[in-house]
C-alpha positions in Angstrom: 82.4 110.7 67.0 85.3 108.1 66.7 88.0 110.8 66.9 86.5 112.5 70.0 85.8 109.0 71.4 89.6 108.2 71.0 90.6 111.4 72.9 88.1 110.9 75.5 89.1 107.3 76.3 92.7 108.2 76.6 92.1 111.3 79.0 89.8 108.9 81.0 91.7 106.1 81.1 95.0 107.9 82.3 93.2 109.3 85.2 92.8 105.7 86.4 95.4 103.5 85.0 98.0 104.8 87.0 96.2 104.2 90.4 97.4 100.4 90.2 101.0 101.4 89.5 101.4 103.4 92.7 102.9 100.7 94.7 105.3 99.8 91.6 106.5 103.5 91.4 107.3 103.6 95.2 109.5 100.8 94.9 111.3 101.5 91.5 111.6 105.2 91.7 112.6 104.8 95.3 110.1 107.2 96.8 107.3 107.2 99.5 103.5 107.1 99.3 103.2 111.0 100.2 105.2 112.0 97.1 103.8 109.3 94.7 100.2 110.5 95.3 101.2 113.4 93.3 101.5 111.6 90.0 97.7 111.0 90.4 96.8 114.5 92.2 99.1 116.6 89.7 97.2 115.3 86.7 93.7 115.9 88.1 94.2 119.4 89.6 95.9 120.4 86.3 93.1 119.4 84.3 90.6 120.8 86.7 92.0 124.2 86.9 92.4 124.5 83.1 89.0 123.3 81.6 87.4 126.5 81.5 90.3 128.3 80.1 90.5 125.9 77.3 87.0 126.0 76.8 87.0 129.9 76.4 90.1 129.7 74.0 88.3 127.2 71.6 85.3 129.4 71.4 87.7 132.2 70.4 90.3 130.3 68.1 88.1 127.2 67.1 87.5 124.0 68.7 89.3 121.8 66.1 92.5 123.8 66.5 92.9 123.6 70.4 91.6 120.0 70.4 94.2 118.9 68.0 97.0 120.7 70.0 95.7 119.0 73.1 96.0 115.8 71.5 99.6 116.4 70.4 100.5 117.5 73.9 98.7 114.8 75.7 100.6 112.4 73.4 104.0 114.1 74.1 103.4 114.0 77.9 102.8 110.5 77.6 106.0 109.7 76.0 108.0 111.8 78.6 106.0 110.1 81.5 107.4 106.8 80.0 111.0 107.8 80.0 110.9 109.4 83.0 113.9 108.6 85.2 112.5 109.9 88.5 109.4 110.5 90.4 109.8 114.3 90.2 110.3 114.2 86.2 107.3 111.6 86.2 105.1 114.3 88.0 106.2 117.2 85.7 105.6 114.9 82.6 102.1 114.3 84.2 101.3 117.9 84.5 102.3 118.3 80.9 99.9 115.5 80.0 97.0 116.8 81.7 97.5 120.2 79.8 96.6 118.2 76.9 94.0 116.1 78.6 92.2 119.3 79.6 91.6 120.4 76.2 90.5 116.6 75.1 87.9 116.8 78.0 86.8 120.2 77.8 86.0 120.1 74.1 84.9 116.8 73.5 81.3 117.2 74.1 81.3 120.6 72.6 82.6 119.2 69.2 80.0 116.5 69.3 77.1 118.8 69.8 78.4 121.1 66.9 78.7 118.2 64.7 75.4 116.3 65.2 72.1 117.6 64.6 69.7 118.3 67.6 67.5 115.2 67.1 70.8 113.1 67.2 72.6 114.9 70.1 71.3 112.8 72.8 72.5 109.5 71.3 75.9 111.0 70.4 76.5 112.1 73.9 75.3 108.8 75.2 77.9 107.1 73.2 80.4 109.7 74.6 79.3 108.8 78.2 79.8 105.1 77.3 83.4 105.8 76.5 83.9 107.5 79.5 82.5 104.4 81.5 84.7 102.1 79.5 87.7 104.1 80.3 87.1 104.0 83.9 86.5 100.3 84.1 89.4 99.6 81.6 92.1 101.5 83.4 92.9 99.8 86.6 92.5 96.3 84.9 94.7 97.2 82.0 97.3 99.1 84.0 97.7 95.7 86.3 97.9 93.4 83.3 100.4 95.8 81.6 102.7 95.9 84.7 102.4 92.2 85.4 103.5 91.8 81.7 106.2 94.3 81.0 106.9 97.4 83.4 105.4 100.6 84.6 107.0 102.6 81.5 104.3 100.9 79.1 101.2 102.3 80.9 102.3 105.6 79.2 103.9 104.2 76.2 100.5 102.4 75.0 98.9 105.8 74.8 101.5 106.8 72.0 99.9 104.9 69.1 96.4 105.5 70.2 97.4 109.4 70.3 99.1 109.2 66.9 95.9 107.8 65.4 93.8 110.2 67.0 95.6 113.1 66.0 95.4 111.8 62.2 91.7 111.3 62.9 91.1 114.9 64.3 93.1 116.1 61.4 90.9 114.2 58.9 87.4 114.0 60.2 86.6 116.8 63.0 85.0 119.9 61.1 87.0 123.1 61.2 84.2 125.6 62.3 85.9 129.0 62.8 84.2 131.3 65.3 82.7 134.5 64.1 84.1 138.1 65.1 87.2 139.2 66.9 87.4 138.2 70.6 89.6 138.8 73.5 90.9 136.7 76.1 90.0 137.7 79.6 93.5 137.3 81.1 92.5 138.8 84.7 89.6 136.6 84.7 91.6 133.5 83.8 94.0 133.9 86.5 91.7 134.8 89.2 89.7 131.7 88.2 92.7 129.4 88.0 93.9 130.6 91.7 90.5 130.3 92.9 90.1 126.7 91.6 93.3 125.5 92.5 93.1 126.8 95.9 89.8 125.1 96.4 91.0 121.6 94.9 94.4 121.6 97.0 92.3 122.5 100.0 90.1 119.5 99.5 93.0 117.2 99.0 94.9 118.4 101.9 91.8 118.5 104.2 91.7 114.4 103.4 95.1 114.0 104.8 95.7 116.5 107.5 92.0 117.4 108.6 89.9 120.3 107.3 90.4 122.2 110.9 94.1 122.8 110.0 95.4 126.1 109.4 96.7 125.5 105.9 93.2 124.3 104.7 91.4 126.9 106.1 93.9 129.5 104.6 93.5 127.7 101.1 89.6 128.0 101.3 89.9 131.5 102.5 92.1 132.1 99.1 89.6 130.3 97.1 86.6 132.5 98.4 88.6 135.7 98.0 89.6 135.1 94.6 86.1 133.8 93.6 84.6 137.3 94.7 87.5 138.9 92.7 86.5 136.6 89.5 82.9 137.3 89.9 83.7 141.1 90.1 86.1 141.1 87.2 83.6 139.2 85.1 80.6 141.9 85.8 83.1 144.6 84.2 84.9 143.5 81.3 83.5 143.4 77.7 84.4 139.9 77.0 84.5 138.0 80.0 86.0 134.4 80.7 82.6 133.3 81.9 79.5 135.3 80.6 77.5 135.0 84.0 74.4 135.9 82.0 74.6 132.2 81.1 73.1 131.4 84.7 70.2 133.6 84.0 69.1 130.5 81.8 67.4 128.6 84.8 67.1 125.3 82.7 71.1 125.4 82.3 71.9 126.2 85.9 69.5 123.6 87.4 71.1 120.6 85.0 74.6 121.8 86.0 73.9 121.7 89.7 72.0 118.4 89.7 75.0 116.9 87.5 77.3 118.0 90.2 75.2 116.5 93.0 75.2 113.1 91.3 78.9 113.1 91.0 79.4 113.8 94.5 77.2 111.0 95.5 78.9 108.7 92.9 82.4 109.7 94.0 81.5 109.2 98.0 80.3 105.6 96.9 83.3 104.5 94.8 85.9 105.7 97.6 84.1 104.0 100.3 82.7 100.8 99.0 86.1 99.0 98.4 86.8 99.3 102.3 83.5 97.6 102.9 84.4 94.8 100.3 87.6 94.2 101.7 87.2 94.9 105.5 83.9 93.9 106.1 82.9 91.1 103.6 86.4 90.0 103.3 86.7 89.8 99.3 90.2 90.0 97.6 91.4 93.0 95.8 90.7 91.3 92.3 87.1 90.3 93.5 86.8 94.0 94.6 87.8 95.4 91.2 85.2 93.1 89.4 82.3 94.3 91.9 83.2 97.9 91.6 83.0 97.7 87.7 79.1 97.0 88.3 78.2 100.8 88.2 80.4 101.9 85.3 79.7 99.0 83.1 75.7 99.4 83.7 76.3 103.1 83.1 78.2 102.4 79.6 75.4 100.0 78.6 72.6 102.3 79.4 73.7 105.8 78.4 73.2 105.4 74.4 69.8 104.3 75.1 68.8 106.9 77.3 70.4 109.2 74.7 68.2 108.1 72.1 65.1 108.3 74.2 66.0 111.7 75.4 66.0 112.7 71.5 62.7 111.2 70.9 60.9 112.2 74.4 62.9 115.2 75.6 65.8 115.5 78.0 63.8 116.7 81.1 61.4 113.5 81.5 64.5 111.0 81.1 66.6 112.9 83.5 63.8 112.8 86.2 63.3 109.1 85.5 67.2 108.5 85.9 67.0 110.5 89.3 64.2 108.4 90.6 66.0 105.1 89.8 69.1 106.7 91.4 67.3 107.5 94.7 65.7 103.9 95.1 69.4 102.4 94.2 70.9 104.4 97.4 67.9 103.5 99.5 68.5 99.7 98.8 72.3 100.4 99.3 71.7 101.7 103.0 70.6 98.4 104.0 74.2 96.9 103.4 75.5 94.9 106.3 78.1 92.2 107.4 75.6 89.5 106.1 75.4 91.0 102.5 76.0 88.2 99.8 77.4 89.1 96.3 74.0 88.8 94.7 72.5 91.2 97.3 75.4 93.4 96.7 74.8 93.2 92.8 71.0 93.8 93.2 71.6 96.8 95.2 74.1 98.5 93.1 72.5 97.8 89.7 69.8 100.6 90.2 72.6 103.0 90.9 74.3 102.3 87.5 71.2 102.2 85.6 69.9 105.6 87.4 73.4 107.3 86.4 73.1 105.7 82.8 69.6 107.3 82.3 70.3 110.5 83.8 73.7 111.4 82.7 73.5 111.4 78.9 69.9 113.3 78.7 71.3 115.9 81.2 74.5 116.7 79.1 72.4 116.9 76.1 70.2 119.5 77.9 73.3 121.4 79.0 74.7 121.6 75.7 71.3 122.1 74.0 71.0 125.5 76.2 74.5 126.7 75.3 74.7 129.4 72.8 76.7 128.4 69.7 79.5 130.9 70.4 79.8 129.6 74.0 79.9 125.8 73.4 83.3 125.5 74.3 82.9 127.4 77.7 79.8 125.4 78.6 81.4 121.9 77.5 84.1 123.0 80.1 81.6 123.9 82.8 79.9 120.6 82.4 83.5 118.7 82.6 84.5 120.8 85.5 81.2 120.2 87.5 82.0 116.4 87.1 85.6 116.9 88.5 84.6 119.3 91.4 81.8 116.8 92.2 84.1 113.9 92.5 87.0 115.9 94.3 84.2 117.2 96.9 82.7 113.8 97.3 85.7 112.0 98.1 86.9 114.7 100.5 83.8 115.6 102.3 82.1 112.1 102.3 85.3 110.4 103.0 85.5 112.5 106.3 82.1 112.2 107.2 82.4 108.4 107.0 85.6 108.2 109.3 83.8 110.6 111.8 80.8 108.3 112.0 83.0 105.2 112.0 84.9 106.6 115.1 81.5 107.7 116.6 80.2 104.2 116.4 83.5 102.7 117.7 83.5 104.6 120.7 86.3 107.2 120.0 89.0 108.1 117.5 91.4 105.4 116.8 95.2 106.0 116.0 95.1 103.2 113.3 92.4 104.9 111.4 88.6 104.4 110.5 89.6 101.3 108.2 90.8 99.5 111.2 87.7 100.0 113.2 85.6 96.8 114.0 83.4 95.9 111.1 80.1 96.7 112.8 81.4 100.4 113.2 82.5 100.6 109.5 78.8 99.3 108.5 77.0 101.9 110.7 79.4 104.6 109.6 78.5 103.7 105.6 74.8 103.7 106.3 75.0 107.0 107.9 77.0 108.3 104.9 74.7 106.6 102.4 71.6 108.2 104.5 73.3 111.6 103.8 73.5 110.5 99.9 69.8 109.7 99.8 69.2 113.1 101.0 71.5 114.8 98.4 69.8 112.7 95.6 66.4 113.5 96.8 67.3 117.3 96.8 68.4 116.7 93.3 65.2 114.9 92.2 63.1 117.8 93.7 65.2 120.5 91.7 64.9 118.3 88.6 61.1 118.1 88.9 61.2 121.8 89.5 63.1 122.2 86.2 60.5 119.6 84.3 57.5 121.7 85.4 59.2 124.8 84.6 60.0 124.0 81.2 56.4 122.5 80.6 55.3 125.9 81.5 57.5 127.7 79.5 56.5 125.3 76.5 52.9 126.3 77.1 53.5 130.0 77.3 55.5 129.7 74.0 52.7 127.6 72.3 49.8 129.9 73.2 51.8 132.9 72.0 52.3 131.2 68.6 48.5 130.3 68.3 47.8 134.0 69.3 50.1 135.2 66.7 
């Protein structure tokens, strides 16, 4: 558990620790904002496109071996990032770092699932979820402290001792369970999937910057759709596919993946918009915004292990439904934010979102991993990580664009300076419209979750009756 936790913490913290260093990198590496963004984007895009390939390789070769290689590559990449003399070398080193990070994030849950018995799985995955939350919270704060005390190079150098200890712990403690039988890697499936995912992610990223109606974005979306169709066609024909599409015949697995992605779309949209509300409308300073934004991940981190333990005792399905109910109530309360909201009112509104996500996420992860066949744990773990990444990317892009369009509507027209400079009343109205969209999204997720709950109960009833007849 500790070996996996160290890897997950490193990969999670490095997706956020760099954000606070971007202004410093612009100055010290003599670059501009458009270029420096790729220090973050290159890391996220590389991880997202490689998660499923890494998961499949681990199912073929063994999870410990791939996880260990990922740790080594990540630590090497961190070293090169710290020594980077230019912005372009830094971006290339971040890609290398992300290759290692993809193995760590794709396989952490698979290793935990394999190592712990079913009656402890929820608790173990809950602890894993807490580590993710800690990484999200600690990243920006730690990055600011390190840059203030030393230089930007050390936000990467601090990974080296942790990485070396993690490598030793993986060698010493992670069980080396070898997969059974000879397997082949689906090269064509991997290439078409990679092109499809990369096209989608770059389209969503560019869409935020230049608009979703522009030709490059539309062309990338067409490439995504074309290669997705090609990928599905390929997977139906090869003997050992990259993703066995029969996995989606398992209705409960599909339900959990879908509602998981829906909750991450909502959370991503929330975290990208609320800082503007806190600064532009309520007038809080940046450091105060950082503390207020930590409410959701801190609450998630505290609740996740408890929810995981409860799911081990009472089952995953009822706990996930309770989590979605709390999450829905949270978003309903958040829609009432306005220019007169005080700090206590803000905290009271956002606590249910953190509690709801904490209650929902661990049992949902446990349900997904519990439905995964033993020989497909790696790929399912990768799919779970991918739903999180795609959900976050989609949420930031689409909900950010929707918010801006609603702000312009309430402001009476498009502003050249952008939505963030619109009157506070227009920004609040745009936020309320966006949160209403999130309420619909989470209500739909709750409906799907309830469907899964009653479907599972029906399955269990039929199974029990069959056993009694036998």
